[in-house]
mmCIF file of the N, C-alpha and C atoms, coordinates in Angstrom:
data_MODEL
# 
_entry.id   MODEL 
# 
loop_
_atom_site.group_PDB 
_atom_site.id 
_atom_site.type_symbol 
_atom_site.label_atom_id 
_atom_site.label_alt_id 
_atom_site.label_comp_id 
_atom_site.label_asym_id 
_atom_site.label_entity_id 
_atom_site.label_seq_id 
_atom_site.pdbx_PDB_ins_code 
_atom_site.Cartn_x 
_atom_site.Cartn_y 
_atom_site.Cartn_z 
_atom_site.occupancy 
_atom_site.B_iso_or_equiv 
_atom_site.pdbx_formal_charge 
_atom_site.auth_seq_id 
_atom_site.auth_comp_id 
_atom_site.auth_asym_id 
_atom_site.auth_atom_id 
_atom_site.pdbx_PDB_model_num 
ATOM 1   N N  . UNK A 1 1  ? -45.062 -170.442 95.172  1.00 0.00 ? 1  UNK A N  1 
ATOM 2   C CA . UNK A 1 1  ? -44.243 -169.419 96.255  1.00 0.00 ? 1  UNK A CA 1 
ATOM 3   C C  . UNK A 1 1  ? -44.545 -170.118 97.702  1.00 0.00 ? 1  UNK A C  1 
ATOM 4   N N  . UNK A 1 2  ? -43.906 -170.366 98.687  1.00 0.00 ? 2  UNK A N  1 
ATOM 5   C CA . UNK A 1 2  ? -44.269 -170.863 99.761  1.00 0.00 ? 2  UNK A CA 1 
ATOM 6   C C  . UNK A 1 2  ? -44.528 -169.434 100.561 1.00 0.00 ? 2  UNK A C  1 
ATOM 7   N N  . UNK A 1 3  ? -44.799 -170.018 101.735 1.00 0.00 ? 3  UNK A N  1 
ATOM 8   C CA . UNK A 1 3  ? -45.084 -168.588 102.942 1.00 0.00 ? 3  UNK A CA 1 
ATOM 9   C C  . UNK A 1 3  ? -45.148 -169.511 104.499 1.00 0.00 ? 3  UNK A C  1 
ATOM 10  N N  . UNK A 1 4  ? -44.384 -168.650 105.387 1.00 0.00 ? 4  UNK A N  1 
ATOM 11  C CA . UNK A 1 4  ? -44.365 -169.153 106.886 1.00 0.00 ? 4  UNK A CA 1 
ATOM 12  C C  . UNK A 1 4  ? -45.195 -168.205 107.001 1.00 0.00 ? 4  UNK A C  1 
ATOM 13  N N  . UNK A 1 5  ? -45.860 -168.803 108.282 1.00 0.00 ? 5  UNK A N  1 
ATOM 14  C CA . UNK A 1 5  ? -46.723 -167.580 109.086 1.00 0.00 ? 5  UNK A CA 1 
ATOM 15  C C  . UNK A 1 5  ? -46.133 -167.619 110.283 1.00 0.00 ? 5  UNK A C  1 
ATOM 16  N N  . UNK A 1 6  ? -46.461 -166.934 110.920 1.00 0.00 ? 6  UNK A N  1 
ATOM 17  C CA . UNK A 1 6  ? -45.786 -166.838 112.778 1.00 0.00 ? 6  UNK A CA 1 
ATOM 18  C C  . UNK A 1 6  ? -46.906 -166.279 113.105 1.00 0.00 ? 6  UNK A C  1 
ATOM 19  N N  . UNK A 1 7  ? -47.512 -167.231 113.815 1.00 0.00 ? 7  UNK A N  1 
ATOM 20  C CA . UNK A 1 7  ? -48.789 -166.788 114.379 1.00 0.00 ? 7  UNK A CA 1 
ATOM 21  C C  . UNK A 1 7  ? -48.463 -166.082 115.623 1.00 0.00 ? 7  UNK A C  1 
ATOM 22  N N  . UNK A 1 8  ? -47.794 -166.329 116.806 1.00 0.00 ? 8  UNK A N  1 
ATOM 23  C CA . UNK A 1 8  ? -47.251 -165.940 117.121 1.00 0.00 ? 8  UNK A CA 1 
ATOM 24  C C  . UNK A 1 8  ? -46.913 -163.965 117.325 1.00 0.00 ? 8  UNK A C  1 
ATOM 25  N N  . UNK A 1 9  ? -46.018 -163.719 115.967 1.00 0.00 ? 9  UNK A N  1 
ATOM 26  C CA . UNK A 1 9  ? -46.595 -161.827 115.454 1.00 0.00 ? 9  UNK A CA 1 
ATOM 27  C C  . UNK A 1 9  ? -47.060 -161.107 114.431 1.00 0.00 ? 9  UNK A C  1 
ATOM 28  N N  . UNK A 1 10 ? -48.147 -162.472 114.372 1.00 0.00 ? 10 UNK A N  1 
ATOM 29  C CA . UNK A 1 10 ? -48.839 -162.220 113.317 1.00 0.00 ? 10 UNK A CA 1 
ATOM 30  C C  . UNK A 1 10 ? -47.931 -161.843 112.152 1.00 0.00 ? 10 UNK A C  1 
ATOM 31  N N  . UNK A 1 11 ? -46.670 -162.613 111.813 1.00 0.00 ? 11 UNK A N  1 
ATOM 32  C CA . UNK A 1 11 ? -46.373 -162.073 110.540 1.00 0.00 ? 11 UNK A CA 1 
ATOM 33  C C  . UNK A 1 11 ? -46.100 -163.109 109.618 1.00 0.00 ? 11 UNK A C  1 
ATOM 34  N N  . UNK A 1 12 ? -46.598 -162.671 107.564 1.00 0.00 ? 12 UNK A N  1 
ATOM 35  C CA . UNK A 1 12 ? -46.069 -163.438 106.973 1.00 0.00 ? 12 UNK A CA 1 
ATOM 36  C C  . UNK A 1 12 ? -44.851 -162.957 105.938 1.00 0.00 ? 12 UNK A C  1 
ATOM 37  N N  . UNK A 1 13 ? -43.908 -164.319 106.389 1.00 0.00 ? 13 UNK A N  1 
ATOM 38  C CA . UNK A 1 13 ? -43.202 -164.366 105.583 1.00 0.00 ? 13 UNK A CA 1 
ATOM 39  C C  . UNK A 1 13 ? -42.896 -165.097 103.954 1.00 0.00 ? 13 UNK A C  1 
ATOM 40  N N  . UNK A 1 14 ? -42.722 -164.807 103.464 1.00 0.00 ? 14 UNK A N  1 
ATOM 41  C CA . UNK A 1 14 ? -42.161 -164.937 101.422 1.00 0.00 ? 14 UNK A CA 1 
ATOM 42  C C  . UNK A 1 14 ? -40.984 -166.064 102.114 1.00 0.00 ? 14 UNK A C  1 
ATOM 43  N N  . UNK A 1 15 ? -41.658 -167.175 102.368 1.00 0.00 ? 15 UNK A N  1 
ATOM 44  C CA . UNK A 1 15 ? -40.199 -168.023 102.710 1.00 0.00 ? 15 UNK A CA 1 
ATOM 45  C C  . UNK A 1 15 ? -38.395 -168.337 102.075 1.00 0.00 ? 15 UNK A C  1 
ATOM 46  N N  . UNK A 1 16 ? -39.211 -168.058 100.167 1.00 0.00 ? 16 UNK A N  1 
ATOM 47  C CA . UNK A 1 16 ? -37.413 -167.676 99.736  1.00 0.00 ? 16 UNK A CA 1 
ATOM 48  C C  . UNK A 1 16 ? -36.378 -166.620 100.527 1.00 0.00 ? 16 UNK A C  1 
ATOM 49  N N  . UNK A 1 17 ? -37.461 -164.940 100.811 1.00 0.00 ? 17 UNK A N  1 
ATOM 50  C CA . UNK A 1 17 ? -36.601 -164.448 100.860 1.00 0.00 ? 17 UNK A CA 1 
ATOM 51  C C  . UNK A 1 17 ? -36.481 -164.076 102.357 1.00 0.00 ? 17 UNK A C  1 
ATOM 52  N N  . UNK A 1 18 ? -37.112 -165.389 103.661 1.00 0.00 ? 18 UNK A N  1 
ATOM 53  C CA . UNK A 1 18 ? -37.067 -164.880 104.896 1.00 0.00 ? 18 UNK A CA 1 
ATOM 54  C C  . UNK A 1 18 ? -35.585 -165.866 105.452 1.00 0.00 ? 18 UNK A C  1 
ATOM 55  N N  . UNK A 1 19 ? -34.663 -164.749 106.732 1.00 0.00 ? 19 UNK A N  1 
ATOM 56  C CA . UNK A 1 19 ? -33.661 -164.674 106.582 1.00 0.00 ? 19 UNK A CA 1 
ATOM 57  C C  . UNK A 1 19 ? -33.245 -163.978 108.383 1.00 0.00 ? 19 UNK A C  1 
ATOM 58  N N  . UNK A 1 20 ? -32.496 -164.013 108.777 1.00 0.00 ? 20 UNK A N  1 
ATOM 59  C CA . UNK A 1 20 ? -31.873 -163.722 110.107 1.00 0.00 ? 20 UNK A CA 1 
ATOM 60  C C  . UNK A 1 20 ? -32.806 -162.766 110.642 1.00 0.00 ? 20 UNK A C  1 
ATOM 61  N N  . UNK A 1 21 ? -32.739 -161.760 110.207 1.00 0.00 ? 21 UNK A N  1 
ATOM 62  C CA . UNK A 1 21 ? -33.626 -159.549 110.182 1.00 0.00 ? 21 UNK A CA 1 
ATOM 63  C C  . UNK A 1 21 ? -34.839 -160.244 110.347 1.00 0.00 ? 21 UNK A C  1 
ATOM 64  N N  . UNK A 1 22 ? -35.321 -161.707 109.865 1.00 0.00 ? 22 UNK A N  1 
ATOM 65  C CA . UNK A 1 22 ? -36.917 -161.821 110.195 1.00 0.00 ? 22 UNK A CA 1 
ATOM 66  C C  . UNK A 1 22 ? -37.183 -162.270 111.377 1.00 0.00 ? 22 UNK A C  1 
ATOM 67  N N  . UNK A 1 23 ? -36.432 -162.629 112.549 1.00 0.00 ? 23 UNK A N  1 
ATOM 68  C CA . UNK A 1 23 ? -36.479 -163.401 113.137 1.00 0.00 ? 23 UNK A CA 1 
ATOM 69  C C  . UNK A 1 23 ? -37.531 -164.070 113.391 1.00 0.00 ? 23 UNK A C  1 
ATOM 70  N N  . UNK A 1 24 ? -37.659 -165.571 112.260 1.00 0.00 ? 24 UNK A N  1 
ATOM 71  C CA . UNK A 1 24 ? -38.650 -165.674 112.265 1.00 0.00 ? 24 UNK A CA 1 
ATOM 72  C C  . UNK A 1 24 ? -38.445 -167.729 112.520 1.00 0.00 ? 24 UNK A C  1 
ATOM 73  N N  . UNK A 1 25 ? -37.506 -167.677 112.735 1.00 0.00 ? 25 UNK A N  1 
ATOM 74  C CA . UNK A 1 25 ? -36.616 -168.785 113.789 1.00 0.00 ? 25 UNK A CA 1 
ATOM 75  C C  . UNK A 1 25 ? -36.880 -168.650 115.808 1.00 0.00 ? 25 UNK A C  1 
ATOM 76  N N  . UNK A 1 26 ? -37.069 -167.040 116.122 1.00 0.00 ? 26 UNK A N  1 
ATOM 77  C CA . UNK A 1 26 ? -37.842 -167.329 117.560 1.00 0.00 ? 26 UNK A CA 1 
ATOM 78  C C  . UNK A 1 26 ? -38.771 -167.524 117.632 1.00 0.00 ? 26 UNK A C  1 
ATOM 79  N N  . UNK A 1 27 ? -39.442 -167.753 116.761 1.00 0.00 ? 27 UNK A N  1 
ATOM 80  C CA . UNK A 1 27 ? -41.125 -168.140 116.792 1.00 0.00 ? 27 UNK A CA 1 
ATOM 81  C C  . UNK A 1 27 ? -40.997 -169.735 117.212 1.00 0.00 ? 27 UNK A C  1 
ATOM 82  N N  . UNK A 1 28 ? -41.742 -169.921 118.394 1.00 0.00 ? 28 UNK A N  1 
ATOM 83  C CA . UNK A 1 28 ? -42.075 -171.222 118.843 1.00 0.00 ? 28 UNK A CA 1 
ATOM 84  C C  . UNK A 1 28 ? -42.284 -172.168 117.483 1.00 0.00 ? 28 UNK A C  1 
ATOM 85  N N  . UNK A 1 29 ? -42.026 -173.713 117.968 1.00 0.00 ? 29 UNK A N  1 
ATOM 86  C CA . UNK A 1 29 ? -42.744 -174.467 117.143 1.00 0.00 ? 29 UNK A CA 1 
ATOM 87  C C  . UNK A 1 29 ? -44.287 -174.587 117.026 1.00 0.00 ? 29 UNK A C  1 
ATOM 88  N N  . UNK A 1 30 ? -45.009 -174.390 117.843 1.00 0.00 ? 30 UNK A N  1 
ATOM 89  C CA . UNK A 1 30 ? -46.772 -174.243 118.176 1.00 0.00 ? 30 UNK A CA 1 
ATOM 90  C C  . UNK A 1 30 ? -46.623 -173.534 117.444 1.00 0.00 ? 30 UNK A C  1 
ATOM 91  N N  . UNK A 1 31 ? -46.826 -171.934 116.622 1.00 0.00 ? 31 UNK A N  1 
ATOM 92  C CA . UNK A 1 31 ? -46.524 -171.302 116.204 1.00 0.00 ? 31 UNK A CA 1 
ATOM 93  C C  . UNK A 1 31 ? -46.460 -170.847 115.322 1.00 0.00 ? 31 UNK A C  1 
ATOM 94  N N  . UNK A 1 32 ? -46.019 -172.028 114.695 1.00 0.00 ? 32 UNK A N  1 
ATOM 95  C CA . UNK A 1 32 ? -45.251 -171.869 112.848 1.00 0.00 ? 32 UNK A CA 1 
ATOM 96  C C  . UNK A 1 32 ? -46.318 -172.171 112.280 1.00 0.00 ? 32 UNK A C  1 
ATOM 97  N N  . UNK A 1 33 ? -45.853 -171.918 110.766 1.00 0.00 ? 33 UNK A N  1 
ATOM 98  C CA . UNK A 1 33 ? -47.321 -173.061 110.168 1.00 0.00 ? 33 UNK A CA 1 
ATOM 99  C C  . UNK A 1 33 ? -46.633 -172.390 108.521 1.00 0.00 ? 33 UNK A C  1 
ATOM 100 N N  . UNK A 1 34 ? -46.579 -173.439 107.909 1.00 0.00 ? 34 UNK A N  1 
ATOM 101 C CA . UNK A 1 34 ? -46.221 -172.979 106.597 1.00 0.00 ? 34 UNK A CA 1 
ATOM 102 C C  . UNK A 1 34 ? -47.849 -173.205 105.469 1.00 0.00 ? 34 UNK A C  1 
ATOM 103 N N  . UNK A 1 35 ? -47.084 -172.447 104.523 1.00 0.00 ? 35 UNK A N  1 
ATOM 104 C CA . UNK A 1 35 ? -48.744 -172.399 103.027 1.00 0.00 ? 35 UNK A CA 1 
ATOM 105 C C  . UNK A 1 35 ? -47.696 -172.308 101.963 1.00 0.00 ? 35 UNK A C  1 
ATOM 106 N N  . UNK A 1 36 ? -48.238 -172.890 100.520 1.00 0.00 ? 36 UNK A N  1 
ATOM 107 C CA . UNK A 1 36 ? -47.605 -172.842 99.734  1.00 0.00 ? 36 UNK A CA 1 
ATOM 108 C C  . UNK A 1 36 ? -49.789 -172.452 98.479  1.00 0.00 ? 36 UNK A C  1 
ATOM 109 N N  . UNK A 1 37 ? -50.723 -171.162 99.285  1.00 0.00 ? 37 UNK A N  1 
ATOM 110 C CA . UNK A 1 37 ? -51.554 -171.050 99.177  1.00 0.00 ? 37 UNK A CA 1 
ATOM 111 C C  . UNK A 1 37 ? -51.092 -169.389 99.525  1.00 0.00 ? 37 UNK A C  1 
ATOM 112 N N  . UNK A 1 38 ? -51.333 -169.051 97.886  1.00 0.00 ? 38 UNK A N  1 
ATOM 113 C CA . UNK A 1 38 ? -51.055 -167.375 98.606  1.00 0.00 ? 38 UNK A CA 1 
ATOM 114 C C  . UNK A 1 38 ? -52.639 -166.683 98.695  1.00 0.00 ? 38 UNK A C  1 
ATOM 115 N N  . UNK A 1 39 ? -53.381 -166.843 98.189  1.00 0.00 ? 39 UNK A N  1 
ATOM 116 C CA . UNK A 1 39 ? -54.505 -166.544 98.690  1.00 0.00 ? 39 UNK A CA 1 
ATOM 117 C C  . UNK A 1 39 ? -54.925 -166.669 100.577 1.00 0.00 ? 39 UNK A C  1 
ATOM 118 N N  . UNK A 1 40 ? -54.806 -167.843 100.730 1.00 0.00 ? 40 UNK A N  1 
ATOM 119 C CA . UNK A 1 40 ? -54.778 -168.020 102.568 1.00 0.00 ? 40 UNK A CA 1 
ATOM 120 C C  . UNK A 1 40 ? -53.776 -167.144 103.203 1.00 0.00 ? 40 UNK A C  1 
ATOM 121 N N  . UNK A 1 41 ? -52.246 -166.735 102.623 1.00 0.00 ? 41 UNK A N  1 
ATOM 122 C CA . UNK A 1 41 ? -51.965 -165.269 103.286 1.00 0.00 ? 41 UNK A CA 1 
ATOM 123 C C  . UNK A 1 41 ? -52.578 -163.912 102.910 1.00 0.00 ? 41 UNK A C  1 
ATOM 124 N N  . UNK A 1 42 ? -52.758 -164.376 101.813 1.00 0.00 ? 42 UNK A N  1 
ATOM 125 C CA . UNK A 1 42 ? -53.794 -162.693 101.656 1.00 0.00 ? 42 UNK A CA 1 
ATOM 126 C C  . UNK A 1 42 ? -54.768 -162.417 102.485 1.00 0.00 ? 42 UNK A C  1 
ATOM 127 N N  . UNK A 1 43 ? -55.974 -163.355 102.752 1.00 0.00 ? 43 UNK A N  1 
ATOM 128 C CA . UNK A 1 43 ? -56.448 -163.270 103.182 1.00 0.00 ? 43 UNK A CA 1 
ATOM 129 C C  . UNK A 1 43 ? -56.266 -162.887 104.981 1.00 0.00 ? 43 UNK A C  1 
ATOM 130 N N  . UNK A 1 44 ? -55.790 -163.425 105.503 1.00 0.00 ? 44 UNK A N  1 
ATOM 131 C CA . UNK A 1 44 ? -54.555 -163.393 106.662 1.00 0.00 ? 44 UNK A CA 1 
ATOM 132 C C  . UNK A 1 44 ? -54.571 -162.034 107.068 1.00 0.00 ? 44 UNK A C  1 
ATOM 133 N N  . UNK A 1 45 ? -54.041 -161.139 105.583 1.00 0.00 ? 45 UNK A N  1 
ATOM 134 C CA . UNK A 1 45 ? -53.775 -159.791 105.848 1.00 0.00 ? 45 UNK A CA 1 
ATOM 135 C C  . UNK A 1 45 ? -54.645 -159.154 106.033 1.00 0.00 ? 45 UNK A C  1 
ATOM 136 N N  . UNK A 1 46 ? -55.758 -159.586 104.883 1.00 0.00 ? 46 UNK A N  1 
ATOM 137 C CA . UNK A 1 46 ? -56.942 -158.150 104.562 1.00 0.00 ? 46 UNK A CA 1 
ATOM 138 C C  . UNK A 1 46 ? -58.354 -158.607 105.525 1.00 0.00 ? 46 UNK A C  1 
ATOM 139 N N  . UNK A 1 47 ? -58.035 -159.725 106.127 1.00 0.00 ? 47 UNK A N  1 
ATOM 140 C CA . UNK A 1 47 ? -59.386 -160.596 107.335 1.00 0.00 ? 47 UNK A CA 1 
ATOM 141 C C  . UNK A 1 47 ? -59.098 -160.422 109.002 1.00 0.00 ? 47 UNK A C  1 
ATOM 142 N N  . UNK A 1 48 ? -57.501 -160.108 109.360 1.00 0.00 ? 48 UNK A N  1 
ATOM 143 C CA . UNK A 1 48 ? -57.109 -161.013 110.376 1.00 0.00 ? 48 UNK A CA 1 
ATOM 144 C C  . UNK A 1 48 ? -55.906 -159.732 110.710 1.00 0.00 ? 48 UNK A C  1 
ATOM 145 N N  . UNK A 1 49 ? -55.745 -159.805 112.159 1.00 0.00 ? 49 UNK A N  1 
ATOM 146 C CA . UNK A 1 49 ? -54.644 -158.629 111.841 1.00 0.00 ? 49 UNK A CA 1 
ATOM 147 C C  . UNK A 1 49 ? -53.065 -159.247 111.759 1.00 0.00 ? 49 UNK A C  1 
ATOM 148 N N  . UNK A 1 50 ? -53.024 -159.801 110.658 1.00 0.00 ? 50 UNK A N  1 
ATOM 149 C CA . UNK A 1 50 ? -51.379 -159.935 109.958 1.00 0.00 ? 50 UNK A CA 1 
ATOM 150 C C  . UNK A 1 50 ? -50.915 -158.828 109.261 1.00 0.00 ? 50 UNK A C  1 
ATOM 151 N N  . UNK A 1 51 ? -49.459 -159.391 109.380 1.00 0.00 ? 51 UNK A N  1 
ATOM 152 C CA . UNK A 1 51 ? -48.819 -158.197 108.061 1.00 0.00 ? 51 UNK A CA 1 
ATOM 153 C C  . UNK A 1 51 ? -48.046 -158.515 107.660 1.00 0.00 ? 51 UNK A C  1 
ATOM 154 N N  . UNK A 1 52 ? -47.618 -158.515 106.138 1.00 0.00 ? 52 UNK A N  1 
ATOM 155 C CA . UNK A 1 52 ? -46.471 -159.190 105.823 1.00 0.00 ? 52 UNK A CA 1 
ATOM 156 C C  . UNK A 1 52 ? -45.062 -158.908 106.236 1.00 0.00 ? 52 UNK A C  1 
ATOM 157 N N  . UNK A 1 53 ? -44.215 -159.297 106.655 1.00 0.00 ? 53 UNK A N  1 
ATOM 158 C CA . UNK A 1 53 ? -42.449 -159.340 106.634 1.00 0.00 ? 53 UNK A CA 1 
ATOM 159 C C  . UNK A 1 53 ? -42.473 -158.210 106.469 1.00 0.00 ? 53 UNK A C  1 
ATOM 160 N N  . UNK A 1 54 ? -41.537 -156.894 107.048 1.00 0.00 ? 54 UNK A N  1 
ATOM 161 C CA . UNK A 1 54 ? -40.804 -156.209 106.035 1.00 0.00 ? 54 UNK A CA 1 
ATOM 162 C C  . UNK A 1 54 ? -39.684 -156.143 105.197 1.00 0.00 ? 54 UNK A C  1 
ATOM 163 N N  . UNK A 1 55 ? -38.971 -157.918 106.195 1.00 0.00 ? 55 UNK A N  1 
ATOM 164 C CA . UNK A 1 55 ? -37.490 -158.120 105.467 1.00 0.00 ? 55 UNK A CA 1 
ATOM 165 C C  . UNK A 1 55 ? -37.681 -159.148 104.097 1.00 0.00 ? 55 UNK A C  1 
ATOM 166 N N  . UNK A 1 56 ? -39.256 -159.628 104.212 1.00 0.00 ? 56 UNK A N  1 
ATOM 167 C CA . UNK A 1 56 ? -39.205 -160.739 102.931 1.00 0.00 ? 56 UNK A CA 1 
ATOM 168 C C  . UNK A 1 56 ? -39.490 -160.303 101.917 1.00 0.00 ? 56 UNK A C  1 
ATOM 169 N N  . UNK A 1 57 ? -38.970 -158.958 101.458 1.00 0.00 ? 57 UNK A N  1 
ATOM 170 C CA . UNK A 1 57 ? -39.424 -159.054 99.405  1.00 0.00 ? 57 UNK A CA 1 
ATOM 171 C C  . UNK A 1 57 ? -38.568 -158.825 98.664  1.00 0.00 ? 57 UNK A C  1 
ATOM 172 N N  . UNK A 1 58 ? -37.424 -159.291 99.445  1.00 0.00 ? 58 UNK A N  1 
ATOM 173 C CA . UNK A 1 58 ? -35.807 -159.279 98.665  1.00 0.00 ? 58 UNK A CA 1 
ATOM 174 C C  . UNK A 1 58 ? -35.129 -160.376 99.425  1.00 0.00 ? 58 UNK A C  1 
ATOM 175 N N  . UNK A 1 59 ? -33.652 -160.967 98.096  1.00 0.00 ? 59 UNK A N  1 
ATOM 176 C CA . UNK A 1 59 ? -32.651 -161.454 99.613  1.00 0.00 ? 59 UNK A CA 1 
ATOM 177 C C  . UNK A 1 59 ? -32.150 -160.927 100.088 1.00 0.00 ? 59 UNK A C  1 
ATOM 178 N N  . UNK A 1 60 ? -31.744 -161.751 101.356 1.00 0.00 ? 60 UNK A N  1 
ATOM 179 C CA . UNK A 1 60 ? -31.131 -160.760 102.481 1.00 0.00 ? 60 UNK A CA 1 
ATOM 180 C C  . UNK A 1 60 ? -29.342 -161.008 101.962 1.00 0.00 ? 60 UNK A C  1 
ATOM 181 N N  . UNK A 1 61 ? -28.574 -160.264 102.169 1.00 0.00 ? 61 UNK A N  1 
ATOM 182 C CA . UNK A 1 61 ? -27.476 -160.139 101.760 1.00 0.00 ? 61 UNK A CA 1 
ATOM 183 C C  . UNK A 1 61 ? -26.472 -159.088 102.544 1.00 0.00 ? 61 UNK A C  1 
ATOM 184 N N  . UNK A 1 62 ? -25.509 -160.207 102.794 1.00 0.00 ? 62 UNK A N  1 
ATOM 185 C CA . UNK A 1 62 ? -24.954 -158.996 103.684 1.00 0.00 ? 62 UNK A CA 1 
ATOM 186 C C  . UNK A 1 62 ? -22.971 -159.678 103.498 1.00 0.00 ? 62 UNK A C  1 
ATOM 187 N N  . UNK A 1 63 ? -22.634 -159.029 103.170 1.00 0.00 ? 63 UNK A N  1 
ATOM 188 C CA . UNK A 1 63 ? -20.802 -159.398 103.314 1.00 0.00 ? 63 UNK A CA 1 
ATOM 189 C C  . UNK A 1 63 ? -19.838 -159.131 104.743 1.00 0.00 ? 63 UNK A C  1 
ATOM 190 N N  . UNK A 1 64 ? -19.340 -159.718 104.784 1.00 0.00 ? 64 UNK A N  1 
ATOM 191 C CA . UNK A 1 64 ? -18.485 -159.991 106.045 1.00 0.00 ? 64 UNK A CA 1 
ATOM 192 C C  . UNK A 1 64 ? -17.513 -158.427 105.937 1.00 0.00 ? 64 UNK A C  1 
ATOM 193 N N  . UNK A 1 65 ? -17.265 -158.114 106.833 1.00 0.00 ? 65 UNK A N  1 
ATOM 194 C CA . UNK A 1 65 ? -16.327 -156.926 107.235 1.00 0.00 ? 65 UNK A CA 1 
ATOM 195 C C  . UNK A 1 65 ? -14.769 -157.156 106.687 1.00 0.00 ? 65 UNK A C  1 
ATOM 196 N N  . UNK A 1 66 ? -14.196 -156.121 105.723 1.00 0.00 ? 66 UNK A N  1 
ATOM 197 C CA . UNK A 1 66 ? -13.495 -156.404 104.796 1.00 0.00 ? 66 UNK A CA 1 
ATOM 198 C C  . UNK A 1 66 ? -13.438 -157.803 104.103 1.00 0.00 ? 66 UNK A C  1 
ATOM 199 N N  . UNK A 1 67 ? -14.606 -157.930 103.470 1.00 0.00 ? 67 UNK A N  1 
ATOM 200 C CA . UNK A 1 67 ? -14.646 -158.798 102.501 1.00 0.00 ? 67 UNK A CA 1 
ATOM 201 C C  . UNK A 1 67 ? -14.761 -157.700 101.096 1.00 0.00 ? 67 UNK A C  1 
ATOM 202 N N  . UNK A 1 68 ? -15.211 -158.493 99.854  1.00 0.00 ? 68 UNK A N  1 
ATOM 203 C CA . UNK A 1 68 ? -14.718 -157.412 98.875  1.00 0.00 ? 68 UNK A CA 1 
ATOM 204 C C  . UNK A 1 68 ? -15.960 -158.602 97.564  1.00 0.00 ? 68 UNK A C  1 
ATOM 205 N N  . UNK A 1 69 ? -17.194 -157.390 97.400  1.00 0.00 ? 69 UNK A N  1 
ATOM 206 C CA . UNK A 1 69 ? -17.592 -157.421 96.829  1.00 0.00 ? 69 UNK A CA 1 
ATOM 207 C C  . UNK A 1 69 ? -16.892 -158.457 95.166  1.00 0.00 ? 69 UNK A C  1 
ATOM 208 N N  . UNK A 1 70 ? -15.787 -157.312 94.816  1.00 0.00 ? 70 UNK A N  1 
ATOM 209 C CA . UNK A 1 70 ? -15.342 -157.687 93.685  1.00 0.00 ? 70 UNK A CA 1 
ATOM 210 C C  . UNK A 1 70 ? -13.534 -157.409 93.247  1.00 0.00 ? 70 UNK A C  1 
ATOM 211 N N  . UNK A 1 71 ? -13.317 -158.441 92.700  1.00 0.00 ? 71 UNK A N  1 
ATOM 212 C CA . UNK A 1 71 ? -11.046 -158.191 92.544  1.00 0.00 ? 71 UNK A CA 1 
ATOM 213 C C  . UNK A 1 71 ? -11.376 -156.721 91.495  1.00 0.00 ? 71 UNK A C  1 
ATOM 214 N N  . UNK A 1 72 ? -10.432 -156.626 92.283  1.00 0.00 ? 72 UNK A N  1 
ATOM 215 C CA . UNK A 1 72 ? -9.872  -155.084 90.990  1.00 0.00 ? 72 UNK A CA 1 
ATOM 216 C C  . UNK A 1 72 ? -9.315  -155.574 89.644  1.00 0.00 ? 72 UNK A C  1 
# 
């Protein structure tokens, strides 16, 4: 599992679930880090003031207004 770390906001995103609600696209390039090491991500959470992104726990889906989830 890959993680995206936003050092400016001290937030750790699960890359597979990151989306527009996270705001990770507004993180400056110099403040971004990618890692595939869960131990590193957990160490930042437990020993540093980092926290998990509340939006990166499941897939983010939205339906456009007027769209139908399934046909009649």
